[in-house]
C-alpha positions as CSV (number, residue, x, y, z in Angstrom):
1,M,-4.5,8.8,-19.3
2,S,-2.3,8.4,-16.2
3,D,-4.9,10.2,-14.0
4,A,-8.2,8.5,-15.0
5,T,-8.7,7.1,-11.6
6,I,-6.3,9.0,-9.3
7,N,-5.9,12.6,-8.2
8,L,-2.3,13.5,-9.1
9,D,-3.0,17.2,-8.4
10,A,-3.8,16.3,-4.7
11,L,-0.6,14.3,-4.5
12,R,1.4,17.1,-6.1
13,A,-0.1,19.6,-3.6
14,T,0.7,17.5,-0.5
15,P,4.0,18.4,1.2
16,V,6.3,15.7,2.5
17,T,6.9,15.6,6.3
18,R,10.6,14.9,6.6
19,E,11.0,13.7,10.3
20,P,11.4,11.2,11.7
21,F,11.2,9.7,8.2
22,P,9.8,11.1,5.0
23,Y,6.1,10.5,4.4
24,L,2.9,12.0,3.1
25,I,-0.8,11.2,3.4
26,V,-3.4,12.1,0.7
27,P,-7.1,11.5,1.6
28,G,-9.2,11.2,-1.5
29,F,-6.3,10.2,-3.7
30,V,-8.6,7.8,-5.6
31,K,-11.2,9.8,-7.5
32,T,-14.7,9.6,-6.1
33,E,-16.2,9.2,-9.6
34,A,-14.0,6.2,-10.2
35,M,-14.4,4.4,-6.9
36,Q,-17.6,2.4,-7.5
37,A,-16.3,0.9,-10.7
38,I,-12.9,0.0,-9.1
39,E,-14.6,-1.6,-6.1
40,A,-16.8,-3.7,-8.4
41,D,-13.7,-5.0,-10.2
42,Y,-11.6,-5.4,-7.0
43,P,-10.0,-8.9,-6.8
44,K,-11.8,-11.4,-4.6
45,V,-9.2,-11.8,-1.8
46,E,-10.4,-14.3,0.7
47,L,-7.1,-15.2,2.3
48,P,-5.2,-13.1,4.8
49,G,-1.9,-11.6,3.8
50,S,-0.5,-9.9,0.7
51,L,-1.1,-11.5,-2.7
52,P,0.9,-10.5,-5.8
53,L,-1.1,-8.7,-8.4
54,P,-0.2,-11.2,-11.2
55,S,-1.8,-14.0,-9.2
56,L,-5.2,-12.3,-9.0
57,T,-8.2,-12.0,-11.3
58,Y,-9.9,-8.6,-11.6
59,G,-11.9,-6.4,-14.0
60,E,-10.9,-3.7,-16.4
61,N,-11.6,-0.8,-14.0
62,F,-9.3,-2.2,-11.4
63,K,-6.7,-2.8,-14.1
64,Q,-6.9,0.9,-15.2
65,F,-6.4,1.8,-11.5
66,M,-3.2,-0.4,-11.4
67,D,-2.0,1.1,-14.6
68,D,-2.5,4.7,-13.3
69,I,-0.6,4.2,-10.1
70,R,2.4,2.7,-12.0
71,S,2.4,5.4,-14.6
72,P,5.4,7.6,-15.5
73,A,3.6,10.6,-14.0
74,M,3.2,8.8,-10.7
75,A,6.9,7.8,-10.7
76,E,8.0,11.4,-11.5
77,L,6.0,12.7,-8.6
78,M,7.4,10.2,-6.2
79,T,10.9,11.0,-7.4
80,E,10.3,14.7,-6.8
81,K,8.6,14.2,-3.4
82,F,11.1,11.9,-1.9
83,N,14.3,13.1,-3.6
84,I,15.1,9.6,-5.0
85,D,16.0,8.5,-8.5
86,L,13.3,6.0,-9.6
87,A,14.3,6.0,-13.2
88,G,14.3,2.4,-14.5
89,K,13.3,1.0,-11.1
90,P,10.7,-1.8,-11.3
91,T,7.5,-1.7,-9.4
92,M,5.7,-4.4,-7.4
93,I,2.1,-4.5,-6.3
94,T,0.4,-6.7,-3.7
95,V,-3.2,-6.7,-2.7
96,R,-4.9,-7.4,0.6
97,G,-8.5,-8.1,1.3
98,Q,-8.5,-9.7,4.8
99,C,-6.8,-9.0,8.1
100,R,-5.9,-11.5,10.8
101,A,-5.8,-10.6,14.5
102,T,-2.0,-11.2,14.3
103,D,-1.4,-8.8,11.5
104,G,-0.1,-5.3,12.0
105,Q,2.9,-6.0,14.2
106,I,5.5,-3.2,14.3
107,H,8.0,-3.6,11.4
108,T,10.0,-1.8,8.8
109,D,9.9,-2.8,5.1
110,S,12.6,-4.7,3.4
111,I,15.7,-2.6,2.4
112,T,15.1,-3.7,-1.2
113,K,11.9,-1.6,-1.2
114,L,12.8,2.1,-2.0
115,I,9.3,3.7,-1.7
116,T,6.2,2.2,-0.2
117,V,2.7,3.4,-1.2
118,L,-0.4,2.1,0.6
119,I,-3.8,2.8,-0.8
120,Y,-6.9,1.9,1.2
121,M,-10.3,0.9,-0.1
122,N,-12.6,0.5,2.9
123,G,-15.3,3.1,2.9
124,K,-15.3,5.1,6.2
125,W,-13.3,3.1,8.7
126,E,-15.0,3.1,12.1
127,Q,-13.0,0.3,13.9
128,P,-10.4,1.2,16.6
129,G,-8.1,-1.5,15.2
130,G,-6.5,-1.6,11.8
131,R,-5.5,2.1,11.7
132,L,-1.9,2.2,10.6
133,K,0.4,4.1,12.9
134,L,3.7,5.7,12.0
135,L,6.1,5.2,14.9
136,R,9.1,6.7,16.5
137,S,10.3,3.4,17.9
138,P,10.1,-0.3,17.2
139,N,8.5,-1.5,20.4
140,N,5.5,0.8,21.3
141,L,2.4,1.2,19.3
142,Q,1.5,4.2,21.4
143,D,4.6,6.1,20.4
144,A,3.0,7.3,17.2
145,F,3.5,10.6,15.4
146,A,0.8,9.9,12.7
147,E,-2.2,7.6,12.2
148,V,-3.7,6.6,8.9
149,P,-7.2,5.2,9.1
150,P,-7.7,2.9,6.1
151,D,-10.5,5.0,4.7
152,Q,-11.7,4.8,1.1
153,G,-9.2,6.2,-1.4
154,T,-6.6,7.3,1.2
155,L,-2.9,7.1,0.2
156,L,0.1,6.9,2.4
157,A,3.6,7.0,0.9
158,F,6.9,6.9,2.7
159,R,10.6,6.5,1.9
160,N,11.8,3.2,3.3
161,Q,14.7,3.6,5.7
162,P,15.9,1.9,8.9
163,N,13.7,3.9,11.2
164,A,10.5,3.8,9.1
165,W,8.6,1.9,11.8
166,H,4.9,1.2,11.4
167,G,2.1,-1.1,12.6
168,H,-1.5,-1.1,13.8
169,E,-3.7,-2.4,16.6
170,S,-5.2,-5.8,16.1
171,F,-8.1,-6.2,13.8
172,E,-9.7,-9.3,12.2
173,G,-12.0,-9.1,9.2
174,P,-12.2,-7.5,5.7
175,R,-9.6,-4.7,5.2
176,R,-8.7,-3.8,1.7
177,A,-5.3,-2.3,0.9
178,I,-3.1,-2.1,-2.1
179,Q,0.7,-1.8,-1.7
180,L,2.9,-0.4,-4.4
181,N,6.6,-0.5,-4.1
182,W,9.5,0.8,-6.2
183,V,12.2,-1.7,-5.7
184,C,16.0,-2.0,-6.3
185,D,15.9,-4.5,-9.2
186,Q,13.7,-7.0,-11.0
187,G,15.1,-9.8,-8.9
188,V,13.3,-8.4,-5.9
189,V,10.0,-8.6,-7.8
190,W,10.6,-12.3,-8.7
191,R,11.6,-13.3,-5.2
192,E,8.8,-11.5,-3.6
193,Q,6.2,-12.9,-5.9
194,I,7.5,-16.4,-5.3
195,R,7.4,-15.8,-1.5
196,H,3.9,-14.5,-1.5
197,R,2.6,-17.3,-3.7
198,L,4.1,-19.9,-1.4
199,S,2.6,-18.2,1.6
200,A,-0.8,-18.2,-0.1
201,F,-0.5,-21.9,-1.0
202,F,0.3,-22.9,2.6
203,K,-2.6,-20.7,3.9
204,R,-5.0,-22.5,1.5
205,A,-3.6,-25.9,2.6
206,G,-4.0,-24.9,6.3
207,G,-7.7,-24.0,5.8
208,Y,-7.5,-20.2,5.8
């Protein structure tokens, strides 16, 4: 089943905000009854940064979650929501478990990423830092038009474009996030996996 762990009806019912770039936010996207098992099987991510899913070890419940978010039903909904043809487009998943104080600087995603989906897995987020802000400009974290606390089961999705600026105030410590992208071609997946693996190697070598 493509919805064993996720609430596709909630995603379907959520409208897309079109300006200044297309996005939607779905609290409770991960089903409450599935959350405990997913969290128990979450990869042990002790390094900061994004780690490619194929490089991680995790349990069956987390695997089911990953299968569900990459399902044809999910792709069809994203196609409909963001008016973009995702037929035949490969997906890429990276996983975060730790945040550095230097993370969260304002940026846009690579132009090779068509749609970005972030799913947060952090219980109720009480910290002032680490709350993702969607921004009108590339140089001011206070120029936000939406804020996404990384609460348990919350989904943010947006269409990547040159003005899709986002970032967050500094936070250091555990912060679980899953990033799913539909990308231009399989070459992007290979290059990104190599880049993330090299980054993880140097972090381990540097004592992170």
